[in-house]
C-alpha atoms as one frame of an Amber mdcrd trajectory, in Angstrom:
protein
  10.765  20.177  21.824  12.669  17.829  24.151  11.611  19.645  27.316   7.926
  19.246  26.372   8.407  15.644  25.255   9.743  14.696  28.704   6.763  16.285
  30.449   4.253  14.765  28.012   5.786  11.321  28.389   5.320  11.470  32.161
   1.713  12.512  31.565   1.225   9.591  29.161   2.609   7.117  31.705   0.317
   8.501  34.400  -2.713   7.731  32.190  -1.899   4.057  31.631  -4.036   2.806
  34.528  -7.005   4.729  33.086  -6.440   3.189  29.653  -6.354  -0.300  31.172
  -9.556   0.373  33.136 -11.322   1.623  30.006 -10.262  -1.459  28.070 -12.085
  -3.515  30.706 -15.244  -1.402  30.955 -15.843   0.528  27.706 -17.713  -2.329
  26.029 -15.443  -2.471  22.994 -13.759  -5.508  24.524 -16.347  -8.173  25.339
 -16.368 -11.582  26.959 -18.912 -13.824  25.214 -19.542 -16.977  27.216 -19.772
 -20.411  25.645 -20.765 -23.901  26.757 -17.676 -25.774  25.570 -14.793 -24.766
  27.841 -12.253 -27.037  26.176 -11.054 -24.019  24.214 -11.257 -20.249  24.577
 -10.857 -17.892  21.631  -9.237 -14.457  21.544 -10.538 -12.737  18.407  -8.936
  -9.401  17.518 -10.642  -6.935  15.188 -11.659  -8.383  11.813 -10.686 -11.873
  13.014 -13.924 -11.894  15.032 -15.903 -11.544  11.781 -13.986 -14.423  10.233
 -14.733 -16.501  13.312 -18.467 -15.820  13.140 -18.544 -16.650   9.404 -18.016
 -20.241  10.529 -21.112 -20.106  12.765 -23.684 -18.382  10.575 -26.473 -20.751
  11.539 -25.474 -21.473  15.124 -23.760 -19.999  18.144 -20.053 -20.450  18.644
 -19.781 -23.122  21.361 -16.546 -21.713  22.795 -16.061 -18.673  25.052 -14.792
 -15.703  23.055 -12.846 -12.644  24.130 -13.554 -10.097  21.414 -10.857  -7.417
  21.398 -11.523  -4.098  19.692  -9.644  -1.701  21.970  -6.123  -1.560  23.344
  -4.457  -2.072  25.774  -5.064  -5.711  26.562  -8.045  -6.306  28.921  -6.056
  -8.446  31.319  -8.890  -9.282  33.724 -11.053 -10.578  30.878  -8.089 -12.454
  29.489  -7.365 -14.061  32.857 -10.995 -15.145  33.075 -10.781 -16.798  29.650
  -7.543 -18.539  30.604  -8.857 -19.830  33.924 -12.133 -21.120  32.464 -10.808
 -22.790  29.304  -8.490 -25.687  28.476  -6.545 -24.130  25.595  -6.480 -20.653
  24.028  -6.701 -19.951  20.284  -5.582 -16.456  19.269  -7.057 -15.095  16.019
  -5.463 -11.891  14.734  -4.592 -10.366  11.378  -0.989  -9.604  10.517   1.791
 -10.199  13.012   1.146 -12.408  16.092   1.372  -9.451  18.459  -1.371 -10.505
  20.844  -0.307 -14.127  20.766   3.171 -13.118  21.942   1.768 -10.799  24.628
  -0.602 -13.469  25.903   2.150 -16.065  26.065   4.229 -13.620  28.070   1.436
 -12.768  30.497  -0.057 -16.232  30.834   2.955 -18.491  30.881   1.219 -20.882
  33.256   1.321 -24.136  31.343  -1.779 -24.107  29.147  -1.434 -24.337  25.371
  -1.816 -21.051  23.490  -2.305 -21.549  19.754  -2.203 -19.209  16.783   0.200
 -18.123  14.070   3.321 -19.007  16.046   2.570 -22.707  16.454   1.109 -23.308
  12.986  -2.581 -23.406  13.929  -2.835 -20.480  11.518  -0.425 -19.692   8.650
   2.536 -17.579   9.720   2.186 -15.346   6.662  -0.663 -13.991   4.559  -4.107
 -12.683   5.375  -6.692 -14.492   7.437  -9.989 -15.637   5.962 -12.970 -17.614
   7.314 -11.646 -20.923   5.956  -8.281 -20.603   7.686 -10.045 -19.800  10.944
 -12.380 -22.777  10.399  -9.431 -25.116   9.955  -7.855 -23.799  13.177 -11.155
 -24.567  14.913 -11.049 -28.131  13.593 -14.095 -27.646  11.373 -14.492 -29.492
   8.087 -13.727 -26.725   5.588 -12.176 -26.857   2.128  -8.642 -25.732   1.413
  -8.278 -22.107   0.368 -10.941 -19.442   0.086 -13.727 -20.405  -2.335 -14.050
 -18.323  -5.509 -17.222 -18.831  -7.563 -16.533 -20.482 -10.914 -18.415 -17.586
 -12.504 -15.548 -15.235 -11.554 -12.757 -15.367 -14.125  -9.151 -14.631 -13.106
  -8.443 -10.940 -13.554  -4.833  -9.913 -13.028  -4.299  -6.207 -12.290  -3.533
  -4.006 -15.280  -3.687  -0.425 -16.454  -7.121   0.661 -17.655  -7.879   0.318
 -21.336  -6.948   3.625 -22.927  -4.718   4.695 -20.019  -2.132   7.280 -21.141
   0.526   5.588 -19.009   0.462   2.569 -21.313   1.611   4.703 -24.242   4.176
   6.499 -22.052   5.695   3.164 -21.050   5.597   1.857 -24.607   7.692   4.822
 -25.737  10.033   4.459 -22.750  10.549   0.755 -23.438  11.416   1.493 -27.049
  13.876   4.226 -26.055  15.526   2.049 -23.384  15.702  -1.086 -25.529  19.409
  -0.662 -26.334  20.363   0.145 -22.736  19.201  -3.028 -20.979  16.952  -3.555
 -17.969  16.892  -2.404 -14.338  17.574   1.265 -15.014  14.023   2.583 -14.569
  12.974   3.460 -11.011   9.270   3.938 -10.346   6.985   5.263  -7.645   3.644
   4.815  -5.890   0.570   5.179  -8.084  -1.607   3.351 -10.584   1.351   3.603
 -12.989   3.170   1.082 -10.761   1.247  -1.511 -12.787   3.790  -0.820 -15.515
   5.960  -3.410 -13.763   3.642  -6.201 -14.955   3.405  -7.882 -18.357   3.097
  -6.952 -21.118   4.966  -3.721 -20.314   7.610  -4.747 -17.739   8.830  -1.167
 -17.974   9.809  -0.448 -14.348  11.902  -2.306 -11.811  11.543  -0.709  -8.360
   8.810   0.731  -6.172   9.616   1.491  -2.546   7.706   4.512  -1.245   6.406
   7.887  -2.369   9.214   9.962  -3.845  11.820   7.194  -3.835  11.889   6.915
  -7.628  13.865  10.129  -8.074  16.219   9.631  -5.146  16.954   6.018  -6.139
  17.589   7.077  -9.721  19.951   9.775  -8.443  21.912   7.224  -6.415  22.033
   4.811  -9.338  23.308   7.518 -11.691  25.993   8.502  -9.184  27.012   4.821
  -9.076  27.489   4.940 -12.874  24.296   2.998 -13.738  23.383   5.026 -16.787
  21.206   6.125 -18.449  18.958   6.310 -15.427  15.233   7.085 -15.479  12.776
   7.901 -12.692   9.043   7.550 -13.324   6.679   9.402 -11.005   3.065  10.587
 -11.214   2.023  14.238 -11.193   0.330  14.020  -7.778   3.144  12.011  -6.214
   5.660  14.498  -7.613   4.124  17.402  -5.699   3.581  15.197  -2.653   7.059
  13.704  -2.301   9.124  14.109  -5.461  10.144  17.762  -5.537  12.851  17.447
  -2.887  14.457  14.573  -4.798  14.457  16.669  -7.966  16.094  19.522  -6.033
  18.891  17.176  -4.911  19.424  16.093  -8.516  19.669  19.718  -9.661  22.013
  20.750  -6.853  24.414  17.911  -7.761  23.694  18.118 -11.522  23.224  14.348
 -11.786  22.585  12.888 -15.269  19.108  11.521 -14.674  15.910  11.660 -16.738
  12.680  12.091 -14.776   9.351  11.251 -16.376   6.449  12.937 -14.599   3.327
  11.153 -15.834   0.677  13.883 -15.871  -2.865  12.526 -16.190  -4.358  15.627
 -14.577  -5.840  13.855 -11.561  -5.009  11.687  -8.558  -6.177   8.542 -10.292
  -5.272   5.840  -7.779  -7.283   7.144  -4.825 -10.523   8.403  -6.333  -9.889
  11.188  -8.863  -9.062  13.972  -6.431  -7.663  17.175  -7.913  -3.895  17.051
  -8.383  -1.853  19.864  -6.846   0.464  19.612  -9.855  -2.131  20.503 -12.499
  -0.876  23.463 -14.538   2.257  23.857 -12.404   4.714  21.085 -13.275   6.842
  23.018 -15.769   7.138  26.091 -13.537   7.922  23.935 -10.480  10.683  22.077
 -12.319  12.155  25.279 -13.704  12.019  26.953 -10.294  13.806  23.984  -8.724
  16.612  24.299 -11.260  15.904  22.213 -14.361  17.019  23.986 -17.550  13.910
  25.077 -19.525  15.166  23.435 -22.740  15.296  20.103 -20.897  11.697  20.239
 -19.686   9.907  18.414 -22.507   6.158  17.807 -22.785   4.977  14.895 -24.935
   1.548  13.566 -25.861   1.346   9.825 -25.000  -0.668   8.541 -27.941   0.038
   5.580 -30.241   0.166   7.979 -33.200   2.910   9.983 -31.457   5.102   6.976
 -30.597   7.952   7.732 -32.983   8.149  11.376 -31.912   7.976  10.472 -28.212
  10.749   7.885 -28.516  12.950  10.500 -30.210  12.398  12.995 -27.369  13.133
  10.404 -24.676  16.327   9.302 -26.455  17.509  12.900 -26.709  17.078  13.450
 -22.991  18.718  10.133 -22.111  21.855  11.405 -23.850  21.880  14.688 -21.923
  24.469  14.679 -19.132  22.359  16.615 -16.665  18.883  16.727 -15.133  16.064
  16.476 -17.623  12.298  16.198 -17.157   9.868  14.639 -19.613   6.159  15.211
 -19.001   3.837  12.815 -20.838   0.530  14.673 -20.572  -2.861  13.156 -21.327
  -6.003  12.999 -19.202  -6.830   9.909 -17.135  -9.267   7.840 -19.200 -11.430
   6.988 -16.174 -11.697  10.623 -15.140 -12.446  11.694 -18.715 -15.335   9.196
 -18.868 -16.661  10.411 -15.508 -16.601  14.008 -16.695 -18.538  13.112 -19.847
 -21.204  11.310 -17.788 -21.488  14.240 -15.375 -21.787  16.679 -18.277 -24.630
  14.608 -19.790 -26.501  14.595 -16.467 -26.122  18.356 -16.110 -27.310  18.863
 -19.680 -30.535  17.009 -18.865
């Protein structure tokens, strides 16, 4: 409530001095002295590991301020600045610390990092990029052993989503591209070749709401693809909006019986999808369950085409167990049998 937020904010402000003191004394932020004072290094989080990868067989010659706790340890930072000729800031992501340091220590010394090109402005850090910023003789790029073959991401062999997308592609062939809105999950890989079945992924639940907006803007037929777990996490409210406004949109809820992308946790949707959809307002005759198998392709395409023609909210549930989870269950059953 606003009255509590005002009080809590005052309390938070009153604790700032304590936070600053702890950043100096807790031990998570450390000043590591070095013999060569021509440069000092601020290494934030994982960037410290990348730095030390370049000195596996020797000590880093430069003083290092290792930062693992916020807020900024200003006394340690001032010490580094006063003792060293230039400052190199190593941090992953946005140059947050580099900007803060330049603001605090605008005293004339050079501060290098992502902003001045010492490190790339975009992309992840790695030991080679840090080595180049240090002036070490390292090769371009991050070395990949020749033994490792390129392996682009793809759906698992035998994944039911592959057959769901194959049927969807066949049904949508006459309607053109860019009318299938997808969601967050392993099924997002359907955007890649050879399927190229989906065209958007923004955040959890956005597939249904984006499809609703597209249908209202006369982009039809419109399809939303969402996983069973994501549907119960963030998709049900979007489906409710579609039903309230009776928007002509077809929603495919890919039911593999598990939360496949994050480790095979139990899905809250298992055994409930049809009743949830009906309770939200989808007409029972337009809640269709299909079996995504190659042998069922013709039948599945027919069902999808029928629902694409329906001028209301329809739900298609391709239901087949995740192939990875099915294999795990078989292995566990064999162990228990022994």
